[in-house]
C-alpha positions as CSV (number, residue, x, y, z in Angstrom):
1,M,-20.5,-56.3,117.2
2,D,-17.9,-53.8,115.9
3,N,-15.3,-54.2,113.1
4,F,-14.6,-50.4,113.1
5,E,-15.2,-50.1,109.3
6,D,-18.1,-47.6,109.5
7,Y,-16.5,-44.7,111.4
8,D,-15.6,-41.6,109.4
9,I,-15.1,-37.9,109.8
10,G,-18.2,-35.8,110.3
11,N,-20.9,-38.4,110.0
12,N,-19.9,-41.1,112.4
13,E,-16.7,-40.1,114.4
14,I,-15.4,-43.0,116.4
15,W,-15.3,-41.2,119.8
16,W,-19.0,-40.4,119.5
17,S,-19.6,-44.2,120.0
18,W,-16.5,-45.3,121.9
19,K,-16.6,-42.6,124.7
20,D,-13.2,-41.8,126.3
21,G,-11.6,-39.4,128.7
22,L,-11.5,-36.5,126.3
23,G,-15.1,-36.3,125.3
24,Y,-16.5,-34.3,122.4
25,G,-18.5,-31.2,121.5
26,Q,-22.1,-31.0,120.6
27,H,-23.0,-32.4,117.2
28,D,-26.3,-32.9,115.4
29,N,-28.9,-33.3,118.1
30,E,-26.6,-34.8,120.7
31,P,-25.2,-32.7,123.5
32,A,-21.5,-32.3,124.3
33,Y,-19.9,-35.2,126.3
34,P,-17.3,-34.0,128.8
35,G,-15.4,-37.3,128.9
36,N,-15.4,-40.2,131.4
37,G,-12.6,-38.9,133.6
38,T,-10.1,-41.6,132.7
39,G,-6.8,-41.4,130.8
40,A,-8.2,-42.9,127.6
41,A,-8.0,-41.2,124.2
42,V,-9.7,-42.9,121.3
43,G,-9.0,-42.2,117.6
44,D,-6.4,-40.6,115.4
45,E,-7.0,-37.1,114.2
46,T,-4.4,-37.5,111.5
47,T,-6.3,-40.0,109.3
48,L,-9.1,-39.5,107.0
49,S,-11.4,-41.6,109.1
50,Y,-10.2,-40.7,112.6
51,T,-9.4,-44.4,113.0
52,E,-6.2,-46.4,112.6
53,E,-5.8,-47.2,108.9
54,T,-2.4,-49.0,108.8
55,I,-2.3,-51.3,111.9
56,V,-5.5,-53.3,111.3
57,H,-6.5,-56.9,111.8
58,G,-9.2,-57.1,109.2
59,G,-10.7,-54.7,106.7
60,R,-9.4,-51.1,106.5
61,Q,-9.8,-49.7,110.0
62,S,-9.2,-50.4,113.6
63,M,-9.6,-48.5,116.9
64,P,-6.5,-46.8,118.3
65,L,-6.6,-46.3,122.1
66,A,-4.0,-44.2,123.9
67,Y,-3.8,-44.8,127.6
68,D,-2.2,-42.7,130.3
69,N,-2.7,-43.8,133.8
70,N,-0.7,-41.0,135.4
71,K,-2.5,-38.1,133.6
72,Q,-2.9,-35.0,135.8
73,G,-6.5,-34.4,136.7
74,Y,-7.7,-37.8,135.5
75,A,-8.3,-41.2,137.0
76,K,-5.4,-43.6,137.2
77,Y,-6.9,-46.0,134.7
78,S,-8.0,-45.6,131.1
79,E,-11.3,-46.8,129.7
80,T,-13.5,-46.4,126.6
81,E,-17.1,-47.6,126.6
82,L,-19.6,-48.4,123.9
83,T,-23.3,-48.3,124.5
84,L,-24.8,-51.2,122.5
85,T,-27.8,-50.8,120.2
86,A,-28.0,-54.3,118.7
87,P,-27.6,-57.1,119.2
88,R,-28.1,-56.9,122.9
89,D,-29.2,-60.5,123.5
90,W,-25.9,-62.4,124.0
91,T,-27.6,-65.8,124.0
92,D,-29.2,-65.5,120.5
93,E,-28.2,-68.2,118.1
94,D,-26.3,-70.0,120.9
95,V,-23.4,-67.6,121.0
96,A,-21.0,-68.5,123.8
97,E,-17.8,-66.5,123.4
98,L,-16.7,-62.9,123.1
99,S,-13.8,-62.4,120.8
100,I,-11.6,-59.3,120.8
101,W,-8.5,-58.8,118.6
102,F,-5.8,-56.5,120.1
103,R,-2.2,-55.5,119.8
104,G,0.1,-53.0,121.4
105,Y,3.7,-52.0,121.2
106,P,6.6,-53.8,122.9
107,A,7.9,-52.8,126.3
108,S,10.7,-50.3,126.4
109,V,14.2,-51.6,126.7
110,G,15.4,-48.2,127.8
111,S,16.5,-47.8,131.4
112,F,18.5,-45.5,133.7
113,V,19.9,-46.6,137.0
114,E,22.2,-45.0,139.5
115,G,24.7,-47.2,141.3
116,P,27.1,-46.7,142.9
117,V,26.2,-43.1,143.8
118,G,27.3,-40.8,141.0
119,T,27.6,-43.6,138.4
120,F,24.7,-44.0,135.9
121,T,24.0,-47.1,133.7
122,M,21.7,-46.5,130.7
123,T,20.3,-48.9,128.2
124,A,18.7,-47.9,124.9
125,S,17.7,-49.2,121.5
126,G,16.8,-46.7,118.7
127,A,17.8,-46.3,115.1
128,D,19.7,-43.0,115.6
129,I,19.8,-39.5,116.9
130,W,19.8,-37.8,113.5
131,V,17.5,-39.1,110.8
132,V,15.1,-42.1,111.1
133,N,13.3,-43.6,108.1
134,G,14.2,-40.6,106.0
135,V,12.7,-38.1,108.5
136,E,14.6,-35.7,110.8
137,A,13.7,-37.4,114.1
138,D,15.4,-39.3,116.9
139,E,15.1,-42.7,118.6
140,F,17.0,-42.9,121.9
141,H,16.8,-43.0,125.7
142,F,17.0,-39.7,127.5
143,A,17.6,-39.0,131.2
144,Y,16.9,-35.3,132.0
145,K,16.3,-32.4,134.3
146,M,15.1,-28.9,133.5
147,L,17.4,-26.0,132.6
148,S,16.2,-22.4,132.6
149,G,18.4,-20.0,130.6
150,A,22.1,-20.4,130.2
151,G,23.9,-23.5,131.6
152,S,26.1,-26.4,130.9
153,I,26.5,-30.2,131.5
154,I,29.7,-32.3,131.8
155,A,29.9,-36.1,131.9
156,K,32.5,-38.8,131.7
157,V,31.4,-41.5,129.3
158,N,33.0,-44.5,131.0
159,S,31.9,-46.9,128.3
160,V,29.5,-47.3,125.3
161,Q,28.7,-50.7,123.9
162,N,29.6,-51.2,120.2
163,T,26.2,-52.0,118.7
164,N,27.2,-49.8,115.8
165,D,30.1,-47.6,114.8
166,W,27.8,-44.7,115.3
167,A,26.2,-45.7,118.6
168,K,26.2,-42.5,120.6
169,A,26.4,-41.7,124.3
170,G,26.7,-38.2,125.7
171,V,25.2,-35.0,127.0
172,M,22.3,-33.2,125.4
173,I,20.2,-30.1,125.7
174,R,16.9,-30.4,124.0
175,E,13.9,-28.0,123.5
176,T,11.2,-30.7,123.8
177,L,10.7,-34.4,124.2
178,D,9.4,-34.7,120.7
179,P,11.4,-36.9,118.3
180,D,12.1,-34.0,115.9
181,S,13.0,-31.4,118.5
182,A,15.8,-28.9,118.1
183,H,18.8,-30.0,120.2
184,A,22.6,-29.9,120.7
185,F,24.5,-33.1,121.6
186,A,28.1,-33.9,122.6
187,C,28.7,-37.6,122.3
188,V,31.3,-40.4,122.2
189,T,31.0,-43.2,119.7
190,P,32.6,-46.7,119.6
191,A,34.4,-46.1,116.2
192,N,33.8,-42.5,115.0
193,G,35.4,-40.6,117.9
194,V,33.8,-37.7,119.7
195,A,31.2,-35.6,117.9
196,M,29.3,-32.3,118.1
197,Q,25.8,-32.8,116.6
198,Y,22.8,-30.5,116.5
199,R,19.4,-29.9,114.9
200,P,18.9,-26.2,114.5
201,S,15.1,-26.2,114.5
202,T,12.1,-28.5,114.9
203,G,12.5,-31.0,112.0
204,G,15.5,-29.1,110.7
205,T,18.5,-30.6,109.0
206,S,20.9,-32.2,111.5
207,A,24.6,-31.4,111.3
208,N,27.8,-33.1,112.6
209,Y,31.4,-32.5,113.4
210,N,33.3,-35.5,114.6
211,Q,36.9,-36.1,115.5
212,T,38.3,-39.6,115.2
213,G,40.9,-41.2,117.4
214,V,38.9,-40.8,120.6
215,A,37.1,-43.5,122.5
216,A,35.6,-44.1,125.9
217,P,36.4,-43.5,128.7
218,Y,36.3,-39.9,127.7
219,W,34.7,-36.6,128.9
220,V,32.3,-34.4,127.0
221,K,30.9,-30.9,127.8
222,L,28.0,-29.0,126.3
223,E,27.4,-25.3,127.0
224,R,24.5,-23.0,126.3
225,S,25.0,-19.3,126.4
226,I,22.4,-16.7,127.2
227,S,22.1,-15.9,123.5
228,G,21.4,-19.5,122.6
229,M,24.9,-20.4,121.3
230,F,25.9,-24.0,121.9
231,T,29.6,-25.1,122.3
232,V,30.9,-28.6,122.5
233,S,34.3,-29.6,124.0
234,H,36.0,-32.8,125.0
235,S,38.7,-33.9,127.4
236,A,40.8,-37.0,128.2
237,N,41.0,-36.0,131.9
238,G,38.0,-33.7,132.7
239,S,40.2,-30.7,133.2
240,S,41.9,-29.8,129.9
241,W,39.2,-29.1,127.3
242,Q,39.4,-28.6,123.5
243,P,36.7,-28.2,120.8
244,V,35.8,-30.9,118.3
245,T,38.0,-30.5,115.3
246,G,36.3,-28.2,112.8
247,S,33.4,-27.3,115.0
248,T,32.3,-23.8,116.0
249,P,29.7,-22.6,118.4
250,Q,26.2,-23.0,116.9
251,N,23.1,-21.0,117.3
252,V,20.2,-23.3,118.1
253,P,17.1,-21.2,119.1
254,M,15.1,-22.7,121.9
255,G,12.7,-21.5,124.6
256,T,14.0,-20.4,128.0
257,N,13.1,-23.7,129.7
258,V,14.7,-26.8,128.1
259,Y,15.7,-30.3,128.9
260,I,19.3,-31.1,129.9
261,G,20.8,-34.6,130.5
262,L,22.3,-37.8,129.2
263,A,21.4,-39.5,125.9
264,L,22.1,-42.9,124.4
265,T,21.1,-44.6,121.1
266,A,22.1,-48.0,119.8
267,H,22.0,-46.8,116.2
268,D,20.3,-50.1,115.5
269,A,16.6,-50.5,116.4
270,A,17.0,-54.3,116.7
271,L,19.7,-54.1,119.4
272,T,20.1,-52.8,122.9
273,C,23.1,-50.7,123.8
274,Q,24.5,-50.0,127.2
275,A,26.6,-47.0,128.4
276,V,28.0,-46.0,131.7
277,F,28.3,-42.3,132.8
278,S,29.9,-40.7,135.8
279,N,31.1,-37.3,137.1
280,V,28.0,-35.6,135.8
281,T,27.9,-31.9,136.7
282,T,25.7,-29.0,135.6
283,T,25.8,-25.2,135.8
284,G,23.0,-22.7,135.6
285,T,19.5,-23.0,136.9
286,V,18.9,-26.8,136.8
287,T,15.9,-28.2,138.7
288,G,14.1,-31.4,139.3
289,Q,15.1,-35.0,139.9
290,W,16.3,-37.3,137.2
291,A,13.5,-38.4,134.9
292,H,14.0,-40.7,131.9
293,Q,12.1,-42.0,128.9
294,D,12.4,-43.3,125.4
295,I,12.2,-40.6,122.8
296,G,10.7,-41.5,119.4
297,I,10.5,-45.2,120.2
298,L,7.0,-46.6,120.3
299,S,6.6,-48.7,123.5
300,N,4.0,-49.6,126.0
301,D,4.0,-49.9,129.8
302,A,2.7,-53.2,131.0
303,E,-0.7,-52.2,132.4
304,P,-3.5,-54.8,132.9
305,L,-5.9,-55.1,130.0
306,Y,-9.6,-55.6,130.9
307,V,-13.1,-55.8,129.4
308,A,-16.2,-54.8,131.4
309,V,-19.7,-55.8,130.4
310,S,-22.8,-54.2,131.8
311,N,-26.6,-54.4,132.0
312,A,-28.6,-51.2,132.2
313,A,-28.6,-51.5,136.0
314,G,-26.1,-53.0,138.4
315,N,-22.3,-53.2,138.4
316,P,-20.4,-54.3,135.4
317,A,-18.6,-57.7,135.2
318,V,-14.9,-57.2,134.7
319,V,-12.6,-59.7,133.2
320,V,-8.8,-59.1,133.2
321,H,-6.5,-60.7,130.6
322,D,-4.4,-63.5,131.9
323,D,-1.2,-61.9,130.8
324,P,-0.4,-58.9,133.0
325,A,1.9,-57.6,130.1
326,A,-0.8,-58.0,127.4
327,A,-0.4,-54.3,126.5
328,T,3.2,-55.1,125.3
329,I,2.1,-57.8,122.8
330,D,3.0,-56.3,119.4
331,T,1.3,-58.8,117.1
332,W,-2.5,-59.2,116.6
333,T,-3.8,-61.5,119.3
334,E,-7.3,-62.9,119.8
335,W,-8.7,-62.7,123.3
336,V,-11.6,-65.2,123.7
337,I,-13.8,-64.9,126.8
338,P,-16.5,-67.4,127.5
339,L,-19.8,-65.5,128.1
340,S,-20.4,-67.7,131.1
341,V,-17.6,-65.7,132.9
342,F,-19.8,-62.6,132.7
343,A,-23.0,-64.5,133.7
344,D,-21.2,-65.9,136.7
345,Q,-20.6,-62.3,137.9
346,G,-24.4,-61.6,137.6
347,I,-24.7,-60.2,134.1
348,V,-28.0,-61.0,132.4
349,L,-26.8,-62.0,128.9
350,T,-30.2,-61.5,127.3
351,N,-29.9,-57.7,127.7
352,V,-26.3,-56.5,127.6
353,D,-26.2,-52.8,127.6
354,R,-22.6,-51.7,127.4
355,I,-19.1,-53.0,126.8
356,A,-15.9,-51.2,127.9
357,L,-12.2,-51.8,127.1
358,G,-9.6,-50.6,129.6
359,L,-6.0,-50.5,130.7
360,G,-5.0,-50.4,134.3
361,T,-7.1,-51.3,137.4
362,R,-10.7,-50.2,136.9
363,G,-11.7,-47.6,139.5
364,N,-8.1,-46.8,140.6
365,M,-8.0,-43.1,141.5
366,T,-4.7,-42.9,143.4
367,A,-1.8,-45.2,142.4
368,P,-0.1,-43.9,139.2
369,G,0.4,-46.3,136.3
370,G,1.9,-46.3,132.9
371,S,1.1,-45.2,129.4
372,G,1.1,-46.4,125.8
373,K,-1.2,-47.1,122.8
374,M,-3.3,-50.1,121.9
375,F,-5.2,-51.2,118.8
376,F,-8.5,-53.1,118.8
377,D,-10.4,-54.7,115.9
378,D,-13.1,-57.2,115.1
379,I,-15.0,-57.5,118.4
380,R,-17.5,-60.2,117.8
381,L,-19.7,-62.9,119.4
382,Y,-19.2,-66.6,118.4
383,R,-20.6,-69.9,119.1
384,S,-18.2,-72.1,121.1
385,R,-15.0,-72.7,119.2
386,E,-11.2,-72.8,119.6
387,A,-9.2,-69.6,119.8
388,A,-7.3,-68.7,116.7
389,E,-3.7,-69.6,116.7
């Protein structure tokens, strides 16, 4: 039905066939398509084919599908739909099963919980806040509010688990939520003391000053001046402050509005680190409630995965995967659906018109959901058989 091998740039772009929430402009003799109103985004504009070329089940290409079930102005589910040309008779040659290969990313291990009041427990994985796989980028969990202009943040790092000598827990001001964002960071480590770290520009070379002989529980402070100078200081008691040995205030240009908060990385992507913060205070124009998310760590929220099959007229038949966390399965997995399931819902199998893949609850317009990215490949019809192991 579709192995995703024939899509390319210009002649047969994947979103022309698998219609999503973004739509496309007019091309050839086909009018523009405004999108289906859902949080689905098909394709990858960074590859030579607009498909996924690395994470594939068979052949050279698969279909990437980003889903966002809390996207402002869109439905609270994500769906992409293909109008079938041939074959449309799903009884021909005694076919009896629909096979769909899929995979996603694992669920996030990052978390941020307050309790008791004023004490925050954070968990995170992540390779580092510095350089990841040879690229200036970060992998960590971040709890943040918004800061406009000058300001500061203080926190007591009560504890940080020793997943690595360079596991890092501390306070951060960051220009964006992108992995390679400019930032300044004051942190406590399990074995390398307290540190001032910063990336002076997007994708710029990170720098470090650290002072050994310091361990949690310990206090850190990060200040941003109106001119964009960042200063790090530390304290054993929260009242007597001193700079990190060898450090000086650093200019890190950022926009007026930035993110300010608490950060943690395990410095080992295979492990989960825990840190506890308390006595968190800020100065300046800081707004919003605490929000938190992984930065630079690919993960999926556990939204329901479904397939919908339609005739030209009438309602589609919807089948939901048995595993409510199917979106977090990070290995290629075959989903085999007996065609009788669609027939039992009233679909005429001799003239199937459309097939749709979705994440979330189809038709949901009000209850916010999660986000992530899925990959699909080798969608086919088979005679009755056993599912692949």
